[in-house]
Structures are given as C-alpha cells and as structure tokens.
C-alpha positions as CSV (number, residue, x, y, z in Angstrom):
1,M,0.0,0.0,0.0
2,L,1.2,3.5,-0.8
3,K,-0.3,6.8,0.4
4,Y,0.7,10.1,-1.1
5,K,-0.5,13.6,-0.2
6,K,0.7,17.2,-0.6
7,I,0.8,19.3,2.6
8,K,0.6,23.1,2.2
9,V,3.3,24.9,4.2
10,G,3.1,28.6,3.7
11,K,3.2,29.3,0.0
12,N,4.9,25.9,-0.8
13,Y,4.0,22.3,-0.6
14,I,5.6,19.3,1.1
15,E,5.1,15.8,-0.4
16,A,4.2,13.2,2.2
17,V,4.6,9.5,1.3
18,L,3.8,6.4,3.4
19,V,4.7,3.0,2.1
20,K,3.4,-0.1,4.0
21,L,6.2,-2.6,4.3
22,Q,6.1,-6.1,5.8
23,S,6.1,-5.1,9.5
24,K,6.2,-1.3,9.6
25,N,5.6,1.8,7.5
26,L,8.2,3.9,5.7
27,I,7.4,7.6,5.9
28,L,9.0,10.4,4.0
29,F,8.3,14.2,3.8
30,R,10.1,15.9,0.8
31,G,10.5,19.6,0.3
32,R,12.6,21.7,-2.1
33,K,15.5,22.1,0.3
34,G,15.5,18.7,2.1
35,Y,13.5,15.8,3.5
36,V,12.3,14.2,6.7
37,M,12.7,10.4,6.9
38,C,11.7,7.7,9.3
39,G,14.2,5.3,10.9
40,Y,14.1,3.0,7.9
41,L,16.3,5.4,5.9
42,N,20.0,5.9,6.5
43,L,21.2,9.2,7.8
44,T,24.8,8.3,7.1
45,V,24.1,7.9,3.4
46,A,22.1,11.1,3.3
47,E,25.2,12.9,4.9
48,K,27.5,11.3,2.2
49,F,25.3,12.8,-0.5
50,K,25.2,16.2,1.3
51,D,21.4,16.0,1.6
52,A,19.6,18.2,4.1
53,A,18.0,15.2,5.9
54,V,16.1,14.9,9.1
55,K,15.5,11.6,10.9
56,I,12.4,10.9,13.0
57,V,11.7,7.7,15.0
58,G,8.7,5.9,16.6
59,V,6.1,6.9,14.0
60,S,3.9,4.8,11.8
61,K,1.4,7.3,10.3
62,I,1.8,10.6,8.5
63,K,-0.2,12.4,11.3
64,E,2.2,11.0,13.9
65,A,5.2,12.1,11.9
66,L,3.8,15.6,11.7
67,N,3.7,15.7,15.5
68,A,7.2,14.2,15.9
69,T,10.5,16.0,16.8
70,V,13.9,15.7,15.2
71,H,15.8,12.7,16.4
72,S,18.9,13.6,14.4
73,C,19.9,15.5,11.2
74,S,22.6,15.9,8.7
75,F,25.1,18.8,8.6
76,P,23.3,20.4,5.6
77,A,20.1,20.3,7.6
78,R,21.8,22.0,10.6
79,K,23.0,24.7,8.2
80,L,19.3,25.4,7.4
81,G,18.7,25.9,11.2
82,I,17.4,22.5,12.0
83,H,18.3,20.9,15.4
84,K,17.7,17.9,17.5
85,G,14.3,18.1,19.4
86,Q,12.8,20.6,17.0
87,P,9.1,20.0,16.1
88,I,8.7,18.6,12.6
89,K,6.1,21.2,11.8
90,E,8.9,23.9,12.2
91,V,11.3,21.8,10.0
92,L,8.7,21.6,7.2
93,K,8.7,25.4,7.0
94,L,12.5,25.4,6.6
95,I,12.6,22.7,3.9
96,A,9.5,23.6,1.9
C-alpha cells in the first residue's frame, strides 16, 4: 500500500509518502530544500550525498510524523537551522 499527499506549508508544498512494508511503515516528507525520513532510511548515506536530511523515529502514520520531533539530522540540515528536538512542523517550513 502507498499513500501520497501534498501538505501546504506557507506558499509551498511538502510531499508526504507512506509505504506499508512487511512489518512497519516507511514515511518520508520531501521539500525543495530537504527531507524528513523515518528510521528505515539511513542518515549516514544522506550525509554522504550532502542532503539536508532529518530523521524521526517511533512513527507509523503521517499524522504521527507531523507531531514528531527531530531525532537527528545531517550537517546540511543543521545549516538550514534544524536541530535535535525541534518540532517537525517547524522543520517543514525550513525545507518547503
């Protein structure tokens, strides 16, 4: 199963994707400047590619992900003003 939706953030949009895997869901929010990913995705690889990437954990639904906080983030994400513990709703404004 795949769910896709666009979320309006100010004048821009974030793409939200949920993919149901065997035991858990993969969740991704993608903006023009970066993305938010669940624990399934690898932050070390995102760092290698110089992506502004933010990792969240403990979520299985898009709504839960919107209410999460930053678990960790790449250096390019920190350059955008993103930090550990920051609410994802604030992060979406920075990456939209």
